[in-house]
C-alpha positions as CSV (number, residue, x, y, z in Angstrom):
1,K,-6.1,17.3,54.1
2,K,-4.6,13.9,54.0
3,N,-3.8,12.2,50.7
4,V,-6.5,9.6,49.8
5,Q,-4.0,6.8,49.5
6,L,-2.5,7.6,52.9
7,K,-6.0,7.6,54.5
8,Q,-6.7,4.3,52.9
9,K,-3.4,2.8,54.1
10,E,-4.0,4.0,57.7
11,L,-7.6,2.8,57.7
12,L,-6.6,-0.6,56.4
13,K,-3.8,-0.9,59.0
14,S,-6.2,-0.2,61.8
15,L,-8.8,-2.6,60.4
16,Q,-6.4,-5.3,59.2
17,Q,-7.4,-8.0,61.7
18,P,-11.2,-7.4,61.6
19,L,-11.0,-7.4,57.8
20,L,-8.9,-10.6,57.7
21,D,-11.4,-12.3,60.0
22,L,-14.3,-11.1,57.8
23,C,-12.6,-12.4,54.7
24,Q,-11.9,-15.8,56.3
25,K,-15.3,-16.2,57.8
26,H,-17.3,-15.2,54.7
27,T,-14.9,-16.1,51.9
28,E,-17.4,-17.8,49.6
29,Q,-19.9,-15.0,49.8
30,L,-17.2,-12.3,49.2
31,L,-15.7,-14.1,46.2
32,T,-19.0,-14.5,44.4
33,S,-19.7,-10.7,44.8
34,R,-17.9,-8.1,42.7
35,C,-17.5,-5.7,45.6
36,G,-16.7,-8.5,48.0
37,S,-14.0,-10.0,45.8
38,A,-12.5,-6.5,45.4
39,L,-12.4,-6.3,49.3
40,V,-10.7,-9.8,49.5
41,R,-8.1,-8.7,46.8
42,H,-7.4,-5.4,48.7
43,V,-7.0,-7.2,52.0
44,Y,-4.7,-9.8,50.4
45,K,-2.5,-7.2,48.8
46,F,-2.4,-5.1,51.9
47,I,-1.5,-8.0,54.1
48,L,1.1,-9.2,51.6
49,A,2.7,-5.8,51.6
50,H,2.5,-5.0,55.3
51,T,2.7,-8.2,57.3
52,T,5.8,-10.0,58.2
53,T,4.3,-13.2,59.4
54,A,3.7,-15.9,56.8
55,T,0.9,-17.5,58.8
56,T,-1.3,-14.4,58.4
57,I,-1.3,-14.4,54.7
58,Q,-1.3,-18.2,54.5
59,S,-4.5,-18.4,56.5
60,L,-6.3,-16.1,54.0
61,V,-4.9,-18.1,51.1
62,D,-6.0,-21.4,52.6
63,S,-9.5,-20.0,53.1
64,I,-9.7,-18.9,49.5
65,L,-8.4,-22.3,48.2
66,Q,-10.8,-24.2,50.3
67,V,-13.7,-22.3,48.7
68,C,-12.2,-22.9,45.3
69,Q,-12.2,-26.7,45.9
70,N,-15.9,-26.8,47.1
71,D,-18.5,-28.3,44.9
72,N,-16.1,-29.7,42.2
73,N,-14.3,-26.3,41.8
74,A,-17.6,-24.5,41.2
75,L,-16.2,-21.1,42.0
76,L,-13.9,-21.3,39.0
77,G,-17.0,-21.5,36.8
78,D,-18.9,-18.8,38.6
79,S,-19.4,-15.6,36.6
80,V,-17.9,-13.5,39.4
81,G,-15.9,-16.2,41.2
82,H,-13.6,-17.0,38.3
83,W,-12.9,-13.3,37.9
84,A,-12.1,-12.9,41.6
85,I,-9.6,-15.8,41.5
86,K,-8.0,-14.5,38.3
87,N,-7.6,-11.1,39.8
88,L,-6.1,-12.6,43.0
89,I,-3.6,-14.4,40.9
90,L,-2.9,-11.2,38.9
91,A,-2.4,-9.3,42.2
92,D,0.9,-11.3,42.5
93,E,2.1,-10.0,39.2
94,G,5.3,-8.0,39.5
95,L,6.2,-9.3,42.9
96,D,9.4,-11.0,43.8
97,K,8.9,-14.7,42.9
98,E,9.3,-15.5,46.6
99,N,6.2,-13.5,47.4
100,V,3.7,-14.8,44.9
101,T,1.9,-16.6,47.6
102,F,-1.6,-17.1,46.1
103,S,-0.3,-18.0,42.6
104,K,2.1,-20.6,44.0
105,A,-0.5,-22.0,46.3
106,F,-3.1,-22.2,43.5
107,L,-0.6,-24.1,41.3
108,E,0.4,-26.4,44.1
109,T,-3.2,-27.2,44.8
110,Y,-4.2,-27.9,41.2
111,R,-1.0,-29.0,39.5
112,S,-2.0,-32.7,39.2
113,N,-5.2,-31.7,37.4
114,L,-4.4,-28.3,35.9
115,T,-5.4,-29.4,32.4
116,G,-8.7,-30.6,33.8
117,I,-9.2,-27.3,35.6
118,A,-8.4,-25.4,32.4
119,L,-11.0,-27.4,30.5
120,S,-13.7,-27.4,33.2
121,H,-16.5,-24.8,33.4
122,G,-16.3,-23.7,29.8
123,N,-14.2,-20.6,29.2
124,R,-14.0,-19.2,32.7
125,S,-11.5,-21.5,34.3
126,A,-9.1,-21.3,31.3
127,F,-8.9,-17.6,31.9
128,V,-7.8,-18.4,35.5
129,V,-5.0,-20.7,34.3
130,A,-4.0,-18.2,31.7
131,A,-3.5,-15.6,34.5
132,L,-1.4,-18.2,36.3
133,V,0.9,-18.5,33.3
134,Q,1.1,-14.7,33.1
135,V,2.2,-14.4,36.7
136,L,4.4,-17.4,37.2
137,S,6.9,-18.5,34.6
138,K,5.5,-20.2,31.5
139,K,7.8,-23.1,32.2
140,A,6.5,-23.6,35.7
141,V,2.9,-23.9,34.6
142,A,3.3,-25.5,31.2
143,K,4.9,-28.6,32.7
144,H,1.6,-29.3,34.5
145,L,-0.5,-28.8,31.3
146,K,-1.2,-31.2,28.5
147,T,-1.1,-28.8,25.6
148,P,-2.2,-31.3,22.9
149,Q,-5.3,-31.9,24.9
150,L,-6.0,-28.2,25.2
151,K,-5.5,-27.8,21.4
152,S,-7.8,-30.8,20.7
153,E,-10.5,-29.3,22.9
154,L,-10.2,-26.0,21.2
155,S,-11.0,-27.6,17.8
156,K,-14.1,-29.3,19.4
157,T,-15.6,-26.3,21.1
158,S,-17.9,-23.7,19.6
159,S,-16.4,-20.3,18.9
160,S,-18.4,-18.7,21.7
161,S,-16.6,-20.8,24.3
162,Q,-13.1,-20.6,22.9
163,A,-11.8,-17.3,24.3
164,G,-10.5,-18.7,27.5
165,L,-8.6,-21.6,25.8
166,K,-7.3,-19.2,23.1
167,A,-6.0,-16.9,25.9
168,L,-4.3,-19.8,27.7
169,L,-2.7,-21.1,24.5
170,K,-1.5,-17.6,23.6
171,E,0.1,-17.2,27.1
172,L,1.8,-20.5,26.5
173,G,3.0,-19.4,23.1
174,Q,1.1,-22.3,21.5
175,E,-1.4,-20.3,19.4
């Protein structure tokens, strides 16, 4: 019998293009579903590891970021969507800094309003930004954040909605 990981790799390789097309066509539906977001993450990681063309991975990243920007970044406040984006960012963890495609693209997209993103949608989007700090260098992300504003917001919010801000400040070494 074949090893389960080998079977999965062979299956993903043969289904790479249809899965990529599926992920690009139905990005929003997949990212708001636990199983769908796991599929997007697996496809992203597989393509990142096995594709030599930057346009293939960039097309998937662009589809994901487009959905993130819809409806005033509503996906970052969605109970499953924020988790999906956070896990896509964390999928870049441990990669060579040249290959952290989604994390870098996310930072580039939101850098001018990263503090606003961290403070929007209650707790959830702050967890996404905390994951970004974890994967990219603290310095790279911190220069786009207004830490005093984050601390001020932390003192204003109820304890039930502080976990995301606390996690972000901890990653920044500010707690």
